[in-house]
C-alpha positions in Angstrom: 0.0 0.0 -0.1 1.4 3.3 -1.0 1.2 5.9 1.8 0.9 8.8 -0.7 -2.2 7.4 -2.2 -3.8 6.8 1.3 -3.0 10.3 2.4 -4.5 11.7 -0.8 -7.6 9.7 -0.4 -8.0 10.9 3.2 -7.4 14.5 2.2 -9.9 14.2 -0.6 -12.4 12.8 1.9 -12.0 15.6 4.4 -12.3 18.3 1.6 -15.5 16.5 0.3 -17.0 16.4 3.8 -16.4 20.2 4.2 -17.9 20.7 0.7 -21.0 18.8 1.6 -21.5 20.4 5.0 -20.7 24.0 4.1 -24.2 25.0 2.8 -25.7 23.8 6.1 -23.1 25.5 8.3 -23.4 28.9 6.3 -27.2 28.8 6.5 -27.1 28.0 10.3 -24.6 30.9 10.8 -26.8 33.4 8.9 -29.9 32.3 10.7 -28.2 32.4 14.1 -26.8 35.8 13.5 -30.2 37.2 12.3 -32.0 35.6 15.3 -29.4 37.1 17.6 -29.8 40.5 16.0 -33.5 40.2 16.4 -33.2 39.3 20.1 -30.8 42.2 20.7 -33.1 44.7 19.1 -36.2 43.6 20.8 -34.5 42.7 24.2 -36.2 39.4 24.0 -33.9 36.8 25.6 -35.8 33.7 25.1 -33.5 30.7 24.6 -35.9 28.6 22.6 -36.4 31.4 20.1 -33.2 30.5 18.3 -33.9 26.8 18.0 -37.2 26.9 15.8 -35.7 29.0 13.0 -32.6 26.9 12.8 -34.7 23.7 12.8 -37.0 25.0 10.0 -34.0 26.3 8.0 -32.2 23.0 8.3 -35.3 21.0 7.2 -36.0 23.3 4.2 -32.4 23.2 3.2 -32.2 19.5 3.5 -35.3 19.1 1.2 -33.9 21.6 -1.3 -30.5 20.1 -1.4 -31.4 16.3 -1.3 -30.9 15.7 -5.0 -27.5 17.5 -5.1 -26.4 15.6 -1.9 -27.4 12.2 -3.3 -25.7 12.9 -6.6 -22.5 14.2 -5.0 -22.3 11.4 -2.4 -22.8 8.7 -5.0 -20.2 10.1 -7.4 -17.8 10.4 -4.5 -18.4 6.9 -3.4 -17.9 5.5 -6.8 -14.6 7.5 -7.1 -13.3 6.4 -3.7 -14.2 2.7 -4.3 -12.3 2.7 -7.7 -9.3 4.5 -6.2 -9.2 1.9 -3.3 -8.3 -0.8 -5.9 -5.1 1.1 -6.5 -4.3 1.0 -2.7 -4.1 -2.7 -2.7 -1.5 -3.0 -5.4 
């Protein structure tokens, strides 16, 4: 097993994981900032107020991005499996 191929495969996996998770993290960041701004402006310090908008945003984004996620994950899985054959040589 070639260590360079294994390291490259690991690096590709980590970058792909960030690529898949980035839209969700960015959306949660924006919703969290807007909710915090709304709480600061209205002086409403309810802890559960931040949970519902994030939950709804996550559910909506998941429904919206499901085709892209499935396509990306299946392409990545096929690529990784085909590259794993080179690791055994």
